C-alpha positions as CSV (number, residue, x, y, z in Angstrom):
1,M,88.8,-41.4,77.6
2,P,87.5,-41.8,81.1
3,Y,84.6,-44.2,81.7
4,I,82.6,-45.9,84.5
5,T,81.3,-49.4,84.1
6,E,80.6,-50.2,87.8
7,R,78.2,-48.5,90.1
8,W,78.4,-44.7,89.9
9,P,80.2,-43.4,93.0
10,G,78.1,-40.7,94.4
11,G,79.8,-37.3,94.3
12,M,82.1,-38.2,91.5
13,L,81.4,-34.9,89.8
14,T,80.1,-32.7,92.6
15,N,82.8,-33.8,95.0
16,F,85.5,-34.3,92.4
17,V,88.3,-33.1,94.8
18,T,87.7,-36.1,97.1
19,I,87.6,-38.5,94.2
20,R,90.9,-37.1,92.9
21,K,92.4,-37.8,96.4
22,A,91.3,-41.4,96.2
23,V,92.9,-41.7,92.7
24,K,96.1,-40.1,94.1
25,K,96.1,-42.7,96.9
26,M,95.9,-45.4,94.3
27,S,98.9,-44.0,92.5
28,A,100.8,-43.6,95.8
29,I,100.2,-47.3,96.5
30,D,101.7,-48.1,93.0
31,R,104.7,-45.9,93.8
32,T,105.4,-47.7,97.1
33,K,105.3,-51.0,95.2
34,Q,107.8,-49.7,92.7
35,D,110.0,-48.1,95.4
36,G,110.4,-51.3,97.4
37,T,108.9,-49.9,100.6
38,F,105.9,-52.1,100.1
39,E,108.1,-55.2,100.7
40,A,109.1,-53.8,104.1
41,L,105.5,-54.0,105.4
42,S,104.1,-57.0,107.3
43,K,102.0,-59.6,105.5
44,R,98.8,-58.3,107.0
45,E,99.5,-54.7,106.0
46,K,100.4,-55.9,102.4
47,L,97.1,-57.8,102.2
48,Q,95.1,-54.7,103.4
49,I,96.9,-52.4,101.0
50,D,96.4,-54.9,98.1
51,R,92.6,-55.1,98.9
52,L,92.3,-51.3,99.1
53,R,94.2,-51.0,95.7
54,A,91.9,-53.6,94.1
55,K,88.8,-51.8,95.4
56,L,90.1,-48.4,94.1
57,E,91.1,-49.9,90.8
58,K,87.6,-51.5,90.4
59,N,85.7,-48.3,91.1
60,L,88.1,-45.5,90.0
61,G,90.7,-47.2,87.7
62,S,89.1,-45.9,84.6
63,I,89.3,-42.3,85.6
64,T,92.9,-42.1,86.7
65,D,93.8,-39.8,83.7
66,M,90.8,-37.5,84.4
67,T,92.3,-34.4,85.9
68,R,89.3,-32.1,85.5
69,L,85.5,-32.3,85.2
70,P,84.3,-33.8,81.9
71,G,83.0,-31.6,79.1
72,A,80.1,-34.0,78.5
73,L,78.6,-37.2,79.9
74,F,77.4,-40.2,78.0
75,V,75.0,-42.5,79.9
76,V,73.6,-45.8,78.8
77,D,70.7,-46.3,81.3
78,I,69.5,-43.1,82.8
79,R,67.1,-44.9,85.2
80,R,69.9,-47.0,86.7
81,E,72.4,-44.1,86.7
82,H,70.1,-41.4,88.0
83,I,72.8,-40.2,90.4
84,A,75.2,-39.4,87.5
85,I,72.3,-37.5,85.8
86,R,71.6,-35.4,88.8
87,E,75.2,-34.5,89.4
88,A,75.7,-33.5,85.8
89,Q,72.6,-31.4,85.9
90,K,73.8,-29.6,89.0
91,L,77.1,-28.8,87.3
92,N,75.5,-27.9,83.9
93,I,77.4,-30.6,82.1
94,P,75.7,-31.7,78.8
95,I,74.3,-35.2,79.0
96,F,74.1,-37.5,76.0
97,A,72.1,-40.6,76.9
98,M,70.5,-43.7,75.4
99,V,66.9,-43.4,76.5
100,D,64.4,-46.3,76.6
101,T,60.6,-46.1,76.8
102,N,60.7,-46.5,80.6
103,C,62.6,-43.2,81.1
104,D,61.9,-39.5,80.8
105,P,63.9,-38.0,78.0
106,R,63.5,-34.5,79.4
107,E,66.2,-35.3,82.0
108,V,69.0,-35.3,79.4
109,D,70.2,-32.7,76.9
110,F,70.6,-35.1,74.0
111,A,68.5,-38.2,74.0
112,I,69.2,-41.1,71.8
113,P,66.0,-43.3,71.6
114,S,67.2,-46.9,71.8
115,N,66.9,-50.0,73.8
116,D,69.3,-49.5,76.7
117,D,68.9,-53.1,77.9
118,A,70.2,-55.0,74.9
119,S,73.9,-55.4,74.5
120,K,73.8,-55.4,70.7
121,S,71.9,-52.0,70.6
122,I,74.4,-50.6,73.1
123,D,77.3,-51.8,71.0
124,I,75.8,-50.3,67.8
125,I,75.1,-46.9,69.3
126,L,78.5,-46.8,71.1
127,N,80.3,-47.6,67.8
128,Y,78.6,-44.7,66.1
129,V,79.4,-42.4,69.0
130,T,83.0,-43.4,69.2
131,D,83.4,-42.9,65.5
132,A,81.9,-39.5,65.7
133,I,84.2,-38.5,68.6
134,K,87.3,-39.8,66.7
135,E,86.2,-37.8,63.6
136,G,85.6,-34.7,65.7
137,L,89.0,-35.0,67.4
138,S,90.8,-35.4,64.0
139,E,89.0,-32.4,62.7
140,R,90.0,-30.4,65.7
141,Q,93.6,-31.5,65.3
142,K,93.6,-30.5,61.6
143,E,92.2,-27.1,62.5
144,K,94.9,-26.6,65.1
145,E,97.6,-27.6,62.5
146,V,96.1,-25.2,59.9
147,A,96.0,-22.4,62.5
148,E,99.6,-23.1,63.4
149,V,100.7,-22.9,59.8
150,I,98.9,-19.7,59.2
151,K,100.4,-18.3,62.4
152,R,103.9,-19.3,61.2
153,K,103.3,-17.7,57.8
154,K,102.1,-14.4,59.4
155,K,105.1,-14.5,61.7
156,S,107.6,-15.1,58.8
157,G,105.8,-12.4,56.7
158,S,106.1,-9.9,59.5
159,E,109.8,-10.8,60.0
160,K,110.4,-10.2,56.3
161,K,108.6,-6.8,56.6
162,N,110.8,-6.0,59.6
163,E,113.9,-7.1,57.6
164,V,112.8,-4.9,54.7
165,S,112.2,-2.0,57.0
166,E,115.6,-2.5,58.7
167,D,117.2,-2.6,55.3
168,Q,115.4,0.6,54.5
169,K,116.6,2.1,57.8
170,E,120.2,1.2,57.0
171,D,119.8,2.8,53.6
172,V,118.4,6.0,55.1
173,K,121.3,6.0,57.6
174,E,123.8,5.6,54.8
175,V,122.2,8.5,52.9
176,K,122.3,10.7,56.0
177,E,125.9,9.9,56.6
178,K,126.8,10.7,53.0
179,K,125.0,14.0,53.3
180,K,126.8,14.7,56.6
181,R,130.1,13.9,55.0
182,T,129.4,16.1,52.0
183,R,128.4,19.0,54.4
184,V,131.6,18.4,56.5
185,A,133.6,18.3,53.3
186,K,132.0,21.5,52.0
187,K,132.7,23.2,55.4
188,T,136.3,22.1,55.3
189,E,136.7,23.4,51.8
190,E,135.4,26.8,52.7
């Protein structure tokens, strides 16, 4: 799951296309290192590219797998991360946040009253949230599996109906052919 632990880069949500370009640049640097073209560069160019890669990894390394805007945002300190809150509000992304007494809880959609300065309280709240997310994902997976099983049963049931109807069609054809033969036989007898 994507996360940001460093300073929130302005425009991460509202200017997502540019952020994705920076992430692609980071992956392009990785590809050049694997291809061997990185070794052909001069020492100074290698150093500059390594520094750029380290900077991109520090700021954007945790969102390399994020291919689209998030469905929700969880913020620990809304006073410190006010830029993230404003961007999510602009894009109508639901915000879950740990809100302390020094913040306005009306800025977020789902406020969790807690001490956002103490690491132990952050750890406790995040453990509950991650457990809830895991539980929700497992429930969603079970629902998908049940829906898939029902779909298969319906499909196999409809195939059986089609088979039965095809058998019935063959029986009807056979009866018609018998009637035809008997008519032809009667005509030949006359």
